[in-house]
DRENKOLFI-918582 format. One line per field, with one value per residue: residue number from 1; residue in three letters; x, z, y of N, C-alpha, C in turn. Coordinates in steps of 0.02 Angstrom, whole numbers. Example, Ala and Ser with C-alpha at 12.3 -4.5 7.8 and 13.67 -1.06 7.14 Angstrom:
BEGIN
num: c(1 / 2);
residuo: c(ALA / SER);
n_X: c(660 / 642);
n_Z: c(390 / 354);
n_Y: c(-284 / -112);
ca_X: c(615 / 684);
ca_Z: c(390 / 357);
ca_Y: c(-225 / -53);
c_X: c(660 / 645);
c_Z: c(390 / 394);
c_Y: c(-165 / 2);
% end
This chain:
BEGIN
num: c(1 / 2 / 3 / 4 / 5 / 6 / 7 / 8 / 9 / 10 / 11 / 12 / 13 / 14 / 15 / 16 / 17 / 18 / 19 / 20 / 21 / 22 / 23 / 24 / 25 / 26 / 27 / 28 / 29 / 30 / 31 / 32 / 33 / 34 / 35 / 36 / 37 / 38 / 39 / 40 / 41 / 42 / 43 / 44 / 45 / 46 / 47 / 48 / 49 / 50 / 51 / 52 / 53 / 54 / 55 / 56 / 57 / 58 / 59 / 60 / 61 / 62 / 63 / 64 / 65 / 66 / 67 / 68 / 69 / 70 / 71 / 72 / 73 / 74 / 75 / 76 / 77 / 78 / 79 / 80 / 81 / 82 / 83 / 84 / 85 / 86 / 87 / 88 / 89 / 90 / 91 / 92 / 93 / 94 / 95 / 96 / 97 / 98 / 99 / 100 / 101 / 102 / 103 / 104 / 105 / 106 / 107 / 108 / 109 / 110 / 111 / 112 / 113 / 114 / 115 / 116 / 117 / 118 / 119 / 120 / 121 / 122 / 123 / 124 / 125 / 126 / 127 / 128 / 129 / 130 / 131 / 132 / 133 / 134 / 135 / 136 / 137 / 138 / 139 / 140 / 141 / 142 / 143 / 144 / 145 / 146 / 147 / 148 / 149 / 150 / 151 / 152 / 153);
residuo: c(MET / PHE / LEU / ARG / ARG / GLU / THR / ARG / LYS / VAL / LYS / THR / GLY / GLN / TYR / LYS / MET / VAL / GLN / PHE / CYS / ASP / ASP / CYS / GLY / SER / GLU / ASN / ILE / ARG / LEU / VAL / CYS / ASN / ASN / CYS / GLY / SER / HIS / ASN / ILE / LYS / HIS / PRO / ALA / PHE / SER / ASP / MET / LEU / SER / ASP / ASP / LYS / ARG / GLY / MET / HIS / GLU / ILE / GLU / LYS / ASP / LYS / ASP / PHE / TYR / VAL / CYS / LYS / CYS / ASP / LYS / CYS / GLY / LYS / GLU / PHE / ASP / SER / TYR / ASP / TRP / ASN / GLN / ASN / ILE / TYR / TYR / TYR / GLU / GLY / GLU / PHE / GLY / ALA / GLY / SER / TYR / ILE / ASP / ASP / ASP / GLY / TYR / HIS / CYS / GLY / LYS / ASN / TYR / ASN / LEU / HIS / GLN / ASP / ILE / CYS / SER / GLU / CYS / MET / SER / LYS / LEU / ILE / LYS / ASN / LEU / ASN / LYS / LYS / LEU / ASP / GLU / ILE / SER / ASN / GLU / ALA / PHE / ILE / LEU / LYS / GLU / LEU / LYS / ASP / LEU / LYS / ASN / ILE / GLU);
n_X: c(-1170 / -1111 / -942 / -825 / -747 / -620 / -474 / -380 / -234 / -246 / -198 / -202 / -182 / -123 / 27 / 168 / 303 / 474 / 636 / 790 / 948 / 1041 / 1149 / 1161 / 1030 / 971 / 853 / 882 / 912 / 985 / 1060 / 1154 / 1180 / 1154 / 1199 / 1301 / 1365 / 1353 / 1320 / 1229 / 1079 / 913 / 754 / 599 / 480 / 329 / 355 / 437 / 348 / 299 / 405 / 513 / 593 / 564 / 614 / 609 / 475 / 327 / 187 / 35 / -48 / -200 / -301 / -434 / -595 / -651 / -782 / -795 / -875 / -974 / -1037 / -1208 / -1259 / -1161 / -1059 / -932 / -800 / -800 / -752 / -802 / -829 / -951 / -1047 / -1165 / -1336 / -1443 / -1555 / -1618 / -1759 / -1780 / -1838 / -1864 / -1766 / -1663 / -1543 / -1391 / -1380 / -1445 / -1548 / -1514 / -1555 / -1484 / -1517 / -1520 / -1627 / -1719 / -1760 / -1875 / -1901 / -1840 / -1762 / -1732 / -1628 / -1600 / -1494 / -1322 / -1231 / -1111 / -1017 / -1014 / -1123 / -1223 / -1218 / -1257 / -1389 / -1448 / -1430 / -1509 / -1637 / -1656 / -1654 / -1772 / -1863 / -1846 / -1895 / -2033 / -2074 / -2071 / -2146 / -2203 / -2226 / -2322 / -2428 / -2454 / -2498 / -2614 / -2686 / -2704 / -2790 / -2944 / -3074 / -3136 / -3190);
n_Z: c(1370 / 1263 / 1252 / 1183 / 1020 / 942 / 840 / 775 / 723 / 626 / 579 / 413 / 357 / 236 / 140 / 111 / 4 / 13 / -51 / 17 / 103 / 95 / 172 / 286 / 320 / 306 / 247 / 183 / 38 / -118 / -263 / -208 / -43 / 74 / 203 / 224 / 102 / 22 / -122 / -123 / -141 / -100 / -165 / -106 / -134 / -175 / -126 / -19 / 76 / 133 / 201 / 348 / 357 / 369 / 324 / 236 / 218 / 254 / 354 / 306 / 376 / 424 / 463 / 578 / 639 / 805 / 920 / 1082 / 1220 / 1371 / 1459 / 1490 / 1579 / 1655 / 1673 / 1619 / 1512 / 1335 / 1165 / 995 / 822 / 762 / 855 / 914 / 957 / 950 / 946 / 874 / 827 / 749 / 659 / 774 / 870 / 966 / 925 / 918 / 854 / 696 / 598 / 436 / 280 / 141 / 29 / 72 / 146 / 293 / 409 / 508 / 675 / 733 / 870 / 951 / 1080 / 1146 / 1228 / 1275 / 1263 / 1318 / 1241 / 1323 / 1413 / 1316 / 1260 / 1373 / 1388 / 1266 / 1281 / 1396 / 1347 / 1243 / 1320 / 1394 / 1290 / 1255 / 1371 / 1372 / 1256 / 1284 / 1299 / 1422 / 1487 / 1404 / 1418 / 1555 / 1553 / 1479 / 1567 / 1672 / 1615 / 1632 / 1580 / 1416 / 1314);
n_Y: c(704 / 825 / 870 / 918 / 944 / 856 / 853 / 726 / 635 / 491 / 326 / 267 / 145 / 136 / 151 / 258 / 255 / 287 / 323 / 259 / 254 / 108 / 78 / 165 / 192 / 316 / 438 / 550 / 591 / 628 / 613 / 535 / 468 / 592 / 589 / 488 / 478 / 367 / 264 / 166 / 155 / 118 / 72 / 56 / -76 / -168 / -296 / -267 / -223 / -336 / -386 / -389 / -279 / -117 / 2 / 154 / 152 / 231 / 247 / 314 / 451 / 532 / 676 / 663 / 695 / 687 / 665 / 711 / 655 / 653 / 519 / 508 / 420 / 342 / 435 / 429 / 485 / 478 / 448 / 469 / 426 / 441 / 482 / 423 / 414 / 330 / 187 / 35 / -67 / -216 / -353 / -434 / -403 / -289 / -161 / -62 / 104 / 165 / 67 / 26 / -36 / -133 / -60 / 69 / 113 / 156 / 34 / -61 / -3 / 147 / 227 / 378 / 416 / 533 / 561 / 556 / 414 / 299 / 163 / 49 / 66 / 74 / -55 / -129 / -83 / -128 / -266 / -290 / -252 / -346 / -462 / -447 / -455 / -589 / -648 / -613 / -674 / -805 / -965 / -1007 / -885 / -829 / -922 / -903 / -770 / -790 / -869 / -779 / -690 / -618 / -575 / -575 / -460);
ca_X: c(-1163 / -1056 / -891 / -783 / -727 / -547 / -447 / -321 / -206 / -257 / -164 / -251 / -167 / -88 / 98 / 204 / 369 / 525 / 701 / 832 / 1016 / 1043 / 1205 / 1150 / 958 / 948 / 808 / 907 / 942 / 981 / 1087 / 1189 / 1158 / 1182 / 1230 / 1364 / 1395 / 1346 / 1281 / 1187 / 1012 / 860 / 687 / 552 / 430 / 276 / 384 / 464 / 293 / 290 / 466 / 520 / 630 / 515 / 647 / 584 / 402 / 294 / 115 / 2 / -95 / -242 / -338 / -503 / -630 / -682 / -826 / -784 / -937 / -978 / -1095 / -1261 / -1277 / -1107 / -1015 / -866 / -786 / -788 / -751 / -835 / -831 / -1019 / -1086 / -1228 / -1385 / -1501 / -1560 / -1670 / -1790 / -1792 / -1843 / -1864 / -1712 / -1639 / -1473 / -1368 / -1377 / -1506 / -1543 / -1524 / -1544 / -1435 / -1540 / -1515 / -1690 / -1726 / -1805 / -1893 / -1918 / -1781 / -1776 / -1680 / -1626 / -1592 / -1442 / -1257 / -1220 / -1049 / -1030 / -1028 / -1193 / -1266 / -1222 / -1298 / -1458 / -1469 / -1433 / -1568 / -1698 / -1663 / -1670 / -1843 / -1900 / -1844 / -1938 / -2104 / -2090 / -2067 / -2212 / -2228 / -2251 / -2383 / -2479 / -2470 / -2540 / -2679 / -2719 / -2721 / -2839 / -3009 / -3129 / -3124 / -3251);
ca_Z: c(1359 / 1218 / 1284 / 1134 / 959 / 936 / 778 / 788 / 667 / 629 / 525 / 363 / 333 / 172 / 150 / 62 / -1 / -4 / -58 / 76 / 98 / 123 / 218 / 350 / 333 / 299 / 192 / 158 / -24 / -183 / -306 / -160 / 25 / 100 / 268 / 222 / 36 / -11 / -184 / -113 / -129 / -110 / -182 / -82 / -180 / -141 / -90 / 44 / 124 / 167 / 238 / 414 / 350 / 352 / 307 / 175 / 214 / 303 / 354 / 294 / 428 / 405 / 518 / 586 / 694 / 857 / 965 / 1150 / 1258 / 1438 / 1461 / 1533 / 1626 / 1701 / 1683 / 1589 / 1448 / 1278 / 1101 / 943 / 756 / 740 / 909 / 906 / 1011 / 926 / 945 / 827 / 836 / 683 / 655 / 839 / 916 / 970 / 909 / 925 / 792 / 655 / 551 / 366 / 239 / 87 / -19 / 102 / 178 / 365 / 420 / 578 / 714 / 760 / 929 / 971 / 1153 / 1169 / 1279 / 1252 / 1300 / 1297 / 1211 / 1375 / 1435 / 1260 / 1254 / 1429 / 1371 / 1212 / 1310 / 1439 / 1306 / 1209 / 1371 / 1409 / 1233 / 1262 / 1427 / 1355 / 1200 / 1310 / 1301 / 1490 / 1501 / 1365 / 1451 / 1618 / 1536 / 1459 / 1629 / 1711 / 1579 / 1664 / 1534 / 1347 / 1290);
ca_Y: c(775 / 842 / 910 / 954 / 909 / 854 / 827 / 685 / 599 / 419 / 290 / 246 / 77 / 143 / 169 / 298 / 226 / 335 / 291 / 265 / 228 / 41 / 73 / 199 / 197 / 385 / 455 / 614 / 566 / 661 / 560 / 493 / 480 / 654 / 577 / 450 / 481 / 302 / 258 / 107 / 182 / 69 / 97 / 5 / -102 / -205 / -352 / -241 / -215 / -400 / -404 / -358 / -216 / -65 / 64 / 184 / 147 / 273 / 239 / 378 / 472 / 589 / 706 / 639 / 729 / 646 / 700 / 689 / 664 / 624 / 475 / 533 / 367 / 325 / 492 / 418 / 518 / 433 / 483 / 431 / 455 / 454 / 513 / 389 / 420 / 293 / 115 / 14 / -132 / -245 / -426 / -468 / -386 / -221 / -151 / 7 / 142 / 165 / 11 / 44 / -96 / -128 / -10 / 134 / 132 / 141 / -22 / -71 / 57 / 180 / 267 / 426 / 415 / 603 / 560 / 532 / 352 / 265 / 97 / 0 / 75 / 57 / -128 / -153 / -67 / -173 / -333 / -293 / -250 / -410 / -511 / -439 / -482 / -662 / -667 / -608 / -718 / -872 / -998 / -1007 / -818 / -821 / -963 / -869 / -712 / -816 / -892 / -720 / -652 / -629 / -567 / -552 / -425);
c_X: c(-1102 / -1007 / -851 / -772 / -652 / -529 / -383 / -298 / -219 / -223 / -216 / -240 / -133 / -17 / 122 / 275 / 418 / 592 / 744 / 900 / 1018 / 1100 / 1189 / 1076 / 930 / 900 / 826 / 947 / 934 / 1002 / 1126 / 1162 / 1192 / 1215 / 1298 / 1398 / 1389 / 1305 / 1232 / 1117 / 960 / 794 / 637 / 501 / 378 / 304 / 414 / 410 / 283 / 350 / 466 / 557 / 582 / 548 / 620 / 509 / 372 / 219 / 83 / -48 / -138 / -279 / -410 / -533 / -661 / -726 / -816 / -846 / -929 / -1042 / -1146 / -1282 / -1222 / -1057 / -946 / -860 / -774 / -785 / -777 / -827 / -901 / -1065 / -1158 / -1273 / -1447 / -1496 / -1616 / -1698 / -1807 / -1789 / -1831 / -1806 / -1693 / -1565 / -1455 / -1365 / -1444 / -1498 / -1561 / -1508 / -1495 / -1453 / -1538 / -1578 / -1688 / -1777 / -1820 / -1912 / -1854 / -1802 / -1717 / -1683 / -1620 / -1543 / -1378 / -1238 / -1157 / -1065 / -1045 / -1100 / -1242 / -1273 / -1262 / -1372 / -1485 / -1477 / -1495 / -1633 / -1709 / -1680 / -1744 / -1886 / -1902 / -1891 / -2012 / -2123 / -2085 / -2138 / -2242 / -2257 / -2318 / -2440 / -2500 / -2514 / -2610 / -2720 / -2743 / -2775 / -2909 / -3065 / -3105 / -3189 / -3236);
c_Z: c(1315 / 1254 / 1234 / 1072 / 955 / 867 / 795 / 724 / 677 / 569 / 478 / 341 / 265 / 186 / 93 / 62 / -24 / -9 / 2 / 62 / 132 / 174 / 286 / 367 / 325 / 240 / 162 / 95 / -79 / -233 / -264 / -92 / 51 / 168 / 262 / 154 / -3 / -74 / -179 / -92 / -146 / -125 / -159 / -136 / -140 / -100 / -23 / 97 / 163 / 209 / 306 / 411 / 325 / 337 / 240 / 167 / 271 / 298 / 350 / 350 / 400 / 466 / 518 / 646 / 740 / 899 / 1035 / 1190 / 1327 / 1440 / 1512 / 1585 / 1677 / 1714 / 1653 / 1523 / 1394 / 1215 / 1047 / 876 / 741 / 792 / 906 / 967 / 995 / 939 / 896 / 850 / 766 / 687 / 723 / 885 / 911 / 951 / 915 / 856 / 758 / 604 / 481 / 325 / 182 / 35 / 8 / 136 / 252 / 372 / 494 / 611 / 744 / 817 / 942 / 1047 / 1185 / 1227 / 1247 / 1296 / 1273 / 1272 / 1263 / 1399 / 1379 / 1253 / 1312 / 1414 / 1319 / 1239 / 1354 / 1399 / 1271 / 1258 / 1388 / 1352 / 1237 / 1317 / 1407 / 1295 / 1220 / 1316 / 1371 / 1508 / 1466 / 1397 / 1518 / 1605 / 1515 / 1520 / 1670 / 1678 / 1607 / 1614 / 1465 / 1322 / 1231);
c_Y: c(786 / 887 / 952 / 911 / 913 / 827 / 790 / 652 / 524 / 387 / 262 / 174 / 77 / 166 / 213 / 270 / 279 / 298 / 305 / 235 / 159 / 34 / 104 / 207 / 267 / 392 / 523 / 599 / 618 / 607 / 510 / 509 / 543 / 644 / 544 / 450 / 416 / 307 / 199 / 129 / 129 / 104 / 43 / -14 / -141 / -263 / -330 / -233 / -280 / -421 / -369 / -291 / -162 / 2 / 89 / 179 / 187 / 263 / 308 / 391 / 529 / 614 / 680 / 674 / 677 / 691 / 671 / 707 / 635 / 583 / 502 / 481 / 355 / 382 / 485 / 457 / 466 / 475 / 437 / 466 / 480 / 485 / 488 / 395 / 378 / 219 / 97 / -53 / -158 / -320 / -460 / -453 / -312 / -219 / -77 / 40 / 144 / 110 / 35 / -17 / -82 / -75 / 62 / 158 / 113 / 86 / -27 / -6 / 84 / 226 / 314 / 431 / 484 / 607 / 536 / 472 / 318 / 195 / 44 / 5 / 58 / -18 / -158 / -141 / -116 / -244 / -341 / -293 / -317 / -466 / -508 / -464 / -559 / -686 / -665 / -652 / -792 / -902 / -997 / -938 / -807 / -860 / -932 / -809 / -734 / -837 / -832 / -678 / -667 / -629 / -547 / -522 / -383);
% end
């Protein structure tokens, strides 16, 4: 069940580099450090990204929408970027989501579950479906079905 939409800040993995005072670490800089008056101003570069000194480097964050839902199976709250309610069957196995090939076409058979399911319950469902596929594709099962077959008309 959909509960709410939240906007949160997430780190992008990109950095913004700002100049800083090498003496006191302040980023309050004009021509000199406004905190201590030092002229020892550093300008971070790519090589600074690899060092342990992260002064003057700020990781960029952006707003991202999350959908907060309550799992219709276990009742646990979960959030998601995509709010997935689909599974697919393609080339002999089930998977979560809608299967789309490299050309952007839907392949196999896609099923809309019409329920909000958390990732734990979704993985249990997929695991159980694939286990049942393995059971019925077993040679012993097929021979048993053949033996149980009474009439072919």
